[in-house]
C-alpha positions in Angstrom: -17.0 -9.0 34.3 -18.9 -7.2 37.1 -21.3 -4.5 36.0 -20.0 -1.4 37.8 -22.1 1.3 39.5 -22.4 4.2 37.0 -23.1 7.9 37.4 -26.5 7.1 35.8 -27.4 4.7 38.6 -29.9 5.8 41.3 -28.7 6.4 44.9 -30.2 3.0 46.0 -28.1 1.0 43.5 -25.9 -1.5 45.3 -23.1 -3.9 44.2 -25.4 -6.9 44.9 -27.8 -5.6 42.3 -25.0 -5.3 39.8 -23.9 -8.8 40.6 -27.4 -10.2 40.2 -27.8 -8.4 36.9 -24.5 -9.7 35.6 -25.6 -13.3 36.3 -28.9 -12.9 34.4 -28.4 -10.3 31.7 -27.3 -12.7 28.9 -30.3 -15.0 29.5 -32.6 -11.9 29.7 -31.1 -10.7 26.4 -31.9 -14.1 24.7 -35.4 -14.1 26.2 -36.0 -10.5 25.0 -34.9 -11.4 21.5 -37.1 -14.6 21.4 -40.1 -12.6 22.8 -39.6 -10.0 20.0 -39.6 -12.8 17.5 -42.6 -14.5 19.0 -44.5 -11.2 18.9 -43.9 -10.8 15.2 -40.8 -8.7 14.9 -39.5 -8.8 11.4 -35.9 -8.3 12.6 -35.7 -10.6 15.6 -34.3 -14.1 15.1 -35.9 -17.3 16.4 -33.5 -18.6 19.1 -35.7 -21.5 20.0 -35.6 -20.1 23.5 -38.2 -21.0 26.2 -38.7 -20.3 29.9 -36.9 -23.4 30.9 -33.9 -22.4 28.8 -33.9 -18.9 30.4 -34.0 -20.3 33.9 -31.1 -22.8 33.2 -29.1 -20.0 31.6 -29.6 -17.7 34.6 -28.5 -20.5 36.9 -25.5 -21.2 34.8 -26.5 -24.8 34.0 -27.0 -24.1 30.2 -24.8 -22.3 27.8 -26.2 -18.9 26.6 -24.6 -18.8 23.1 -24.2 -15.8 20.9 -26.7 -13.5 19.2 -26.2 -11.9 15.8 -24.8 -8.3 15.7 -28.0 -6.5 14.7 -29.8 -8.0 17.8 -26.9 -6.9 20.0 -27.2 -3.3 18.7 -30.9 -3.2 19.6 -30.0 -4.6 23.0 -27.5 -1.9 23.7 -30.2 0.7 23.2 -32.6 -1.0 25.7 -30.3 -2.6 28.2 -30.0 0.4 30.6 -33.8 0.5 31.0 -34.0 -3.3 31.5 -31.2 -3.1 34.0 -32.8 -0.3 35.9 -36.2 -2.1 36.2 -34.5 -5.3 37.2 -32.5 -3.5 39.9 -35.6 -1.6 41.1 -37.5 -4.8 41.7 -34.6 -6.1 43.9 -34.6 -2.8 45.8 -38.4 -2.2 46.1 -40.0 -5.6 45.4 -40.9 -6.3 49.0 -42.4 -2.9 49.5 -44.2 -3.0 46.1 -44.9 -6.7 45.1 -46.7 -5.5 42.0 -46.0 -2.7 39.5 -48.4 0.2 40.2 -48.7 3.9 40.0 -46.9 4.5 43.2 -43.8 2.5 42.2 -44.0 4.0 38.8 -43.9 7.5 40.2 -40.9 6.6 42.4 -39.0 5.1 39.6 -39.8 7.9 37.2 -38.1 10.3 39.7 -35.0 8.1 39.8 -34.7 7.4 36.0 -32.1 9.4 34.2 -33.5 8.9 30.7 -36.6 9.6 28.8 -39.4 7.9 30.9 -42.0 8.0 28.1 -39.7 6.2 25.7 -38.2 3.8 28.3 -41.2 3.0 30.6 -42.1 -0.3 28.9 -38.5 -1.6 29.0 -38.2 -0.6 32.6 -41.4 -2.4 33.4 -40.2 -5.5 31.5 -37.0 -5.4 33.6 -39.1 -5.1 36.8 -41.4 -8.0 35.7 -38.4 -10.2 34.7 -37.1 -9.8 38.2 -39.7 -12.3 39.3 -37.0 -14.7 38.1 -34.3 -12.8 40.1 -31.1 -14.7 41.1 -30.6 -14.0 44.8 -27.6 -11.7 45.3 
């Protein structure tokens, strides 16, 4: 199902960004859970996920599978920030090839949440966009 433009989306958000996010978000989710596990989270499960798996899942050549409910609840809390960062990289990546203070100031102005709490998740979404599926 296509991720619709929401009232929370910035003015620059486009259907092609939603389409790209829809194609990668499940693989991103699994990668996020695996990274949390690898970094020592006591609640994240080991999905035996690696970069090759993530790329294949984004391309649709490997099944994504399911994730336990507690991981999904954590994801719901963070997904909007990941999605925003991912979309921002599509929108501004050519102008700002690297995350820096200028892009951070720009995104802070567009973000409709708590920047201090969500900054790292937004940045992770931006960084993940290096693996962007072309809209």
